[in-house]
PyMOL CGO cylinders between C-alpha atoms (Angstrom):
from pymol import cmd
from pymol.cgo import CYLINDER

trace = [
    CYLINDER, -0.22, -0.07, 0.25, 1.26, 3.55, -0.80, 0.3, 1, 1, 1, 1, 1, 1,
    CYLINDER, 1.26, 3.55, -0.80, 2.35, 5.66, 2.50, 0.3, 1, 1, 1, 1, 1, 1,
    CYLINDER, 2.35, 5.66, 2.50, 0.14, 8.53, 3.28, 0.3, 1, 1, 1, 1, 1, 1,
    CYLINDER, 0.14, 8.53, 3.28, 2.52, 10.96, 1.81, 0.3, 1, 1, 1, 1, 1, 1,
    CYLINDER, 2.52, 10.96, 1.81, 1.53, 9.53, -1.66, 0.3, 1, 1, 1, 1, 1, 1,
    CYLINDER, 1.53, 9.53, -1.66, -1.75, 8.24, -1.69, 0.3, 1, 1, 1, 1, 1, 1,
    CYLINDER, -1.75, 8.24, -1.69, -4.09, 11.39, -0.95, 0.3, 1, 1, 1, 1, 1, 1,
    CYLINDER, -4.09, 11.39, -0.95, -3.72, 12.50, -4.40, 0.3, 1, 1, 1, 1, 1, 1,
    CYLINDER, -3.72, 12.50, -4.40, -4.56, 9.54, -5.96, 0.3, 1, 1, 1, 1, 1, 1,
    CYLINDER, -4.56, 9.54, -5.96, -7.45, 9.06, -3.76, 0.3, 1, 1, 1, 1, 1, 1,
    CYLINDER, -7.45, 9.06, -3.76, -8.61, 12.50, -4.41, 0.3, 1, 1, 1, 1, 1, 1,
    CYLINDER, -8.61, 12.50, -4.41, -7.87, 12.20, -8.35, 0.3, 1, 1, 1, 1, 1, 1,
    CYLINDER, -7.87, 12.20, -8.35, -9.61, 8.51, -8.03, 0.3, 1, 1, 1, 1, 1, 1,
    CYLINDER, -9.61, 8.51, -8.03, -12.88, 10.03, -10.34, 0.3, 1, 1, 1, 1, 1, 1,
    CYLINDER, -12.88, 10.03, -10.34, -10.77, 10.34, -13.19, 0.3, 1, 1, 1, 1, 1, 1,
    CYLINDER, -10.77, 10.34, -13.19, -7.92, 7.63, -12.06, 0.3, 1, 1, 1, 1, 1, 1,
    CYLINDER, -7.92, 7.63, -12.06, -10.22, 5.02, -11.94, 0.3, 1, 1, 1, 1, 1, 1,
    CYLINDER, -10.22, 5.02, -11.94, -11.86, 5.15, -15.42, 0.3, 1, 1, 1, 1, 1, 1,
    CYLINDER, -11.86, 5.15, -15.42, -8.70, 5.80, -17.31, 0.3, 1, 1, 1, 1, 1, 1,
    CYLINDER, -8.70, 5.80, -17.31, -7.36, 2.38, -15.73, 0.3, 1, 1, 1, 1, 1, 1,
    CYLINDER, -7.36, 2.38, -15.73, -10.84, 0.45, -16.01, 0.3, 1, 1, 1, 1, 1, 1,
    CYLINDER, -10.84, 0.45, -16.01, -12.57, 2.03, -19.10, 0.3, 1, 1, 1, 1, 1, 1,
    CYLINDER, -12.57, 2.03, -19.10, -15.79, -0.05, -18.15, 0.3, 1, 1, 1, 1, 1, 1,
    CYLINDER, -15.79, -0.05, -18.15, -16.31, 2.25, -15.22, 0.3, 1, 1, 1, 1, 1, 1,
    CYLINDER, -16.31, 2.25, -15.22, -17.86, 5.61, -15.29, 0.3, 1, 1, 1, 1, 1, 1,
    CYLINDER, -17.86, 5.61, -15.29, -18.20, 7.96, -12.48, 0.3, 1, 1, 1, 1, 1, 1,
    CYLINDER, -18.20, 7.96, -12.48, -20.25, 10.93, -12.53, 0.3, 1, 1, 1, 1, 1, 1,
    CYLINDER, -20.25, 10.93, -12.53, -20.77, 13.37, -9.72, 0.3, 1, 1, 1, 1, 1, 1,
    CYLINDER, -20.77, 13.37, -9.72, -24.55, 14.24, -8.87, 0.3, 1, 1, 1, 1, 1, 1,
    CYLINDER, -24.55, 14.24, -8.87, -24.11, 16.52, -5.55, 0.3, 1, 1, 1, 1, 1, 1,
    CYLINDER, -24.11, 16.52, -5.55, -20.83, 18.08, -4.25, 0.3, 1, 1, 1, 1, 1, 1,
    CYLINDER, -20.83, 18.08, -4.25, -17.70, 17.87, -6.01, 0.3, 1, 1, 1, 1, 1, 1,
    CYLINDER, -17.70, 17.87, -6.01, -15.63, 15.13, -4.54, 0.3, 1, 1, 1, 1, 1, 1,
    CYLINDER, -15.63, 15.13, -4.54, -15.25, 16.29, -0.70, 0.3, 1, 1, 1, 1, 1, 1,
    CYLINDER, -15.25, 16.29, -0.70, -17.23, 14.49, 2.45, 0.3, 1, 1, 1, 1, 1, 1,
    CYLINDER, -17.23, 14.49, 2.45, -20.79, 13.34, 1.83, 0.3, 1, 1, 1, 1, 1, 1,
    CYLINDER, -20.79, 13.34, 1.83, -20.17, 13.58, -1.97, 0.3, 1, 1, 1, 1, 1, 1,
    CYLINDER, -20.17, 13.58, -1.97, -22.61, 11.46, -3.97, 0.3, 1, 1, 1, 1, 1, 1,
    CYLINDER, -22.61, 11.46, -3.97, -21.80, 9.88, -7.10, 0.3, 1, 1, 1, 1, 1, 1,
    CYLINDER, -21.80, 9.88, -7.10, -23.32, 8.11, -9.76, 0.3, 1, 1, 1, 1, 1, 1,
    CYLINDER, -23.32, 8.11, -9.76, -20.66, 5.38, -10.96, 0.3, 1, 1, 1, 1, 1, 1,
    CYLINDER, -20.66, 5.38, -10.96, -21.81, 2.90, -13.95, 0.3, 1, 1, 1, 1, 1, 1,
    CYLINDER, -21.81, 2.90, -13.95, -20.40, -0.71, -14.53, 0.3, 1, 1, 1, 1, 1, 1,
    CYLINDER, -20.40, -0.71, -14.53, -20.56, -2.68, -17.94, 0.3, 1, 1, 1, 1, 1, 1,
    CYLINDER, -20.56, -2.68, -17.94, -21.34, -5.54, -15.78, 0.3, 1, 1, 1, 1, 1, 1,
    CYLINDER, -21.34, -5.54, -15.78, -24.53, -8.22, -16.51, 0.3, 1, 1, 1, 1, 1, 1,
    CYLINDER, -24.53, -8.22, -16.51, -25.24, -8.55, -12.78, 0.3, 1, 1, 1, 1, 1, 1,
    CYLINDER, -25.24, -8.55, -12.78, -25.82, -4.68, -12.03, 0.3, 1, 1, 1, 1, 1, 1,
    CYLINDER, -25.82, -4.68, -12.03, -28.72, -4.92, -13.70, 0.3, 1, 1, 1, 1, 1, 1,
    CYLINDER, -28.72, -4.92, -13.70, -30.27, -6.76, -11.19, 0.3, 1, 1, 1, 1, 1, 1,
    CYLINDER, -30.27, -6.76, -11.19, -29.41, -4.04, -8.60, 0.3, 1, 1, 1, 1, 1, 1,
    CYLINDER, -29.41, -4.04, -8.60, -31.55, -0.45, -7.87, 0.3, 1, 1, 1, 1, 1, 1,
    CYLINDER, -31.55, -0.45, -7.87, -28.72, 0.85, -6.49, 0.3, 1, 1, 1, 1, 1, 1,
    CYLINDER, -28.72, 0.85, -6.49, -24.93, 0.29, -4.36, 0.3, 1, 1, 1, 1, 1, 1,
    CYLINDER, -24.93, 0.29, -4.36, -23.51, 2.37, -1.68, 0.3, 1, 1, 1, 1, 1, 1,
    CYLINDER, -23.51, 2.37, -1.68, -19.87, 2.34, -1.09, 0.3, 1, 1, 1, 1, 1, 1,
    CYLINDER, -19.87, 2.34, -1.09, -18.28, 4.11, 2.07, 0.3, 1, 1, 1, 1, 1, 1,
    CYLINDER, -18.28, 4.11, 2.07, -14.62, 4.18, 1.40, 0.3, 1, 1, 1, 1, 1, 1,
    CYLINDER, -14.62, 4.18, 1.40, -12.49, 5.13, 4.48, 0.3, 1, 1, 1, 1, 1, 1,
    CYLINDER, -12.49, 5.13, 4.48, -8.71, 5.99, 4.24, 0.3, 1, 1, 1, 1, 1, 1,
    CYLINDER, -8.71, 5.99, 4.24, -7.00, 5.32, 7.80, 0.3, 1, 1, 1, 1, 1, 1,
    CYLINDER, -7.00, 5.32, 7.80, -3.18, 5.53, 8.76, 0.3, 1, 1, 1, 1, 1, 1,
    CYLINDER, -3.18, 5.53, 8.76, -1.51, 2.44, 9.04, 0.3, 1, 1, 1, 1, 1, 1,
    CYLINDER, -1.51, 2.44, 9.04, 0.85, 1.61, 12.32, 0.3, 1, 1, 1, 1, 1, 1,
    CYLINDER, 0.85, 1.61, 12.32, 3.89, 1.31, 9.88, 0.3, 1, 1, 1, 1, 1, 1,
    CYLINDER, 3.89, 1.31, 9.88, 3.06, 4.45, 7.87, 0.3, 1, 1, 1, 1, 1, 1,
    CYLINDER, 3.06, 4.45, 7.87, 1.30, 3.25, 4.89, 0.3, 1, 1, 1, 1, 1, 1,
    CYLINDER, 1.30, 3.25, 4.89, -2.41, 3.77, 4.28, 0.3, 1, 1, 1, 1, 1, 1,
    CYLINDER, -2.41, 3.77, 4.28, -5.25, 1.31, 5.03, 0.3, 1, 1, 1, 1, 1, 1,
    CYLINDER, -5.25, 1.31, 5.03, -8.89, 1.53, 2.75, 0.3, 1, 1, 1, 1, 1, 1,
    CYLINDER, -8.89, 1.53, 2.75, -12.09, 0.48, 4.74, 0.3, 1, 1, 1, 1, 1, 1,
    CYLINDER, -12.09, 0.48, 4.74, -14.74, -0.16, 2.39, 0.3, 1, 1, 1, 1, 1, 1,
    CYLINDER, -14.74, -0.16, 2.39, -18.30, -1.09, 3.07, 0.3, 1, 1, 1, 1, 1, 1,
    CYLINDER, -18.30, -1.09, 3.07, -20.43, -1.92, -0.04, 0.3, 1, 1, 1, 1, 1, 1,
    CYLINDER, -20.43, -1.92, -0.04, -24.24, -2.41, 0.28, 0.3, 1, 1, 1, 1, 1, 1,
    CYLINDER, -24.24, -2.41, 0.28, -26.02, -3.75, -2.51, 0.3, 1, 1, 1, 1, 1, 1,
    CYLINDER, -26.02, -3.75, -2.51, -30.10, -3.08, -2.68, 0.3, 1, 1, 1, 1, 1, 1,
    CYLINDER, -30.10, -3.08, -2.68, -31.55, -5.18, -5.60, 0.3, 1, 1, 1, 1, 1, 1,
    CYLINDER, -31.55, -5.18, -5.60, -34.44, -4.45, -7.90, 0.3, 1, 1, 1, 1, 1, 1,
    CYLINDER, -34.44, -4.45, -7.90, -37.98, -5.14, -6.63, 0.3, 1, 1, 1, 1, 1, 1,
    CYLINDER, -37.98, -5.14, -6.63, -38.88, -9.30, -7.44, 0.3, 1, 1, 1, 1, 1, 1,
    CYLINDER, -38.88, -9.30, -7.44, -34.88, -9.70, -7.82, 0.3, 1, 1, 1, 1, 1, 1,
    CYLINDER, -34.88, -9.70, -7.82, -32.60, -11.78, -4.77, 0.3, 1, 1, 1, 1, 1, 1,
    CYLINDER, -32.60, -11.78, -4.77, -28.83, -11.21, -4.32, 0.3, 1, 1, 1, 1, 1, 1,
    CYLINDER, -28.83, -11.21, -4.32, -27.38, -14.64, -4.41, 0.3, 1, 1, 1, 1, 1, 1,
    CYLINDER, -27.38, -14.64, -4.41, -24.67, -14.67, -1.55, 0.3, 1, 1, 1, 1, 1, 1,
    CYLINDER, -24.67, -14.67, -1.55, -22.36, -16.54, -3.70, 0.3, 1, 1, 1, 1, 1, 1,
    CYLINDER, -22.36, -16.54, -3.70, -23.01, -14.31, -6.69, 0.3, 1, 1, 1, 1, 1, 1,
    CYLINDER, -23.01, -14.31, -6.69, -21.94, -11.45, -4.65, 0.3, 1, 1, 1, 1, 1, 1,
    CYLINDER, -21.94, -11.45, -4.65, -18.91, -12.89, -2.77, 0.3, 1, 1, 1, 1, 1, 1,
    CYLINDER, -18.91, -12.89, -2.77, -17.77, -13.92, -6.18, 0.3, 1, 1, 1, 1, 1, 1,
    CYLINDER, -17.77, -13.92, -6.18, -18.46, -9.88, -7.38, 0.3, 1, 1, 1, 1, 1, 1,
    CYLINDER, -18.46, -9.88, -7.38, -16.46, -8.75, -4.00, 0.3, 1, 1, 1, 1, 1, 1,
    CYLINDER, -16.46, -8.75, -4.00, -13.28, -11.05, -5.20, 0.3, 1, 1, 1, 1, 1, 1,
    CYLINDER, -13.28, -11.05, -5.20, -13.55, -9.51, -8.54, 0.3, 1, 1, 1, 1, 1, 1,
    CYLINDER, -13.55, -9.51, -8.54, -13.74, -5.47, -7.17, 0.3, 1, 1, 1, 1, 1, 1,
    CYLINDER, -13.74, -5.47, -7.17, -11.21, -6.66, -4.86, 0.3, 1, 1, 1, 1, 1, 1,
    CYLINDER, -11.21, -6.66, -4.86, -9.01, -7.52, -8.53, 0.3, 1, 1, 1, 1, 1, 1,
    CYLINDER, -9.01, -7.52, -8.53, -9.74, -4.45, -9.82, 0.3, 1, 1, 1, 1, 1, 1,
    CYLINDER, -9.74, -4.45, -9.82, -8.77, -2.30, -6.56, 0.3, 1, 1, 1, 1, 1, 1,
    CYLINDER, -8.77, -2.30, -6.56, -5.29, -4.47, -6.92, 0.3, 1, 1, 1, 1, 1, 1,
    CYLINDER, -5.29, -4.47, -6.92, -4.88, -3.40, -10.27, 0.3, 1, 1, 1, 1, 1, 1,
    CYLINDER, -4.88, -3.40, -10.27, -5.46, 0.27, -9.48, 0.3, 1, 1, 1, 1, 1, 1,
    CYLINDER, -5.46, 0.27, -9.48, -2.99, -0.12, -6.52, 0.3, 1, 1, 1, 1, 1, 1,
    CYLINDER, -2.99, -0.12, -6.52, -0.60, -1.38, -8.74, 0.3, 1, 1, 1, 1, 1, 1,
    CYLINDER, -0.60, -1.38, -8.74, -1.24, 1.43, -11.29, 0.3, 1, 1, 1, 1, 1, 1,
    CYLINDER, -1.24, 1.43, -11.29, -0.60, 3.72, -8.67, 0.3, 1, 1, 1, 1, 1, 1,
    CYLINDER, -0.60, 3.72, -8.67, 2.08, 2.08, -7.27, 0.3, 1, 1, 1, 1, 1, 1,
    CYLINDER, 2.08, 2.08, -7.27, 4.08, 1.89, -10.39, 0.3, 1, 1, 1, 1, 1, 1,
    CYLINDER, 4.08, 1.89, -10.39, 3.25, 5.45, -11.62, 0.3, 1, 1, 1, 1, 1, 1,
    CYLINDER, 3.25, 5.45, -11.62, 3.77, 7.85, -8.60, 0.3, 1, 1, 1, 1, 1, 1,
    CYLINDER, 3.77, 7.85, -8.60, 4.70, 10.55, -11.02, 0.3, 1, 1, 1, 1, 1, 1,
    CYLINDER, 4.70, 10.55, -11.02, 1.29, 10.14, -12.84, 0.3, 1, 1, 1, 1, 1, 1,
    CYLINDER, 1.29, 10.14, -12.84, -0.44, 10.20, -9.10, 0.3, 1, 1, 1, 1, 1, 1,
]
cmd.load_cgo(trace, "trace")
């Protein structure tokens, strides 16, 4: 993980950085400008998303004991009426999301000057 002296800029610029690294993701601001309480619409090109009314992500970056950073993420999925979330599929999607995070982390670690 990137130390806190490097991490804030990629976090702040994540709205442009993530679609650059993962073009299947589009991020649009609905309320505010990226600070605390900002509401964004994130669009994924993935089939299972059609079963969801909405998702909610709460992301916090905190200092770790070794001078780095820890990202804490809470994801909530709200199915459309008549749809039921499959627990195994939800877990599999969480693994895919972690994989996407690792792609972003690798990009940041190898492109510190660009971030």
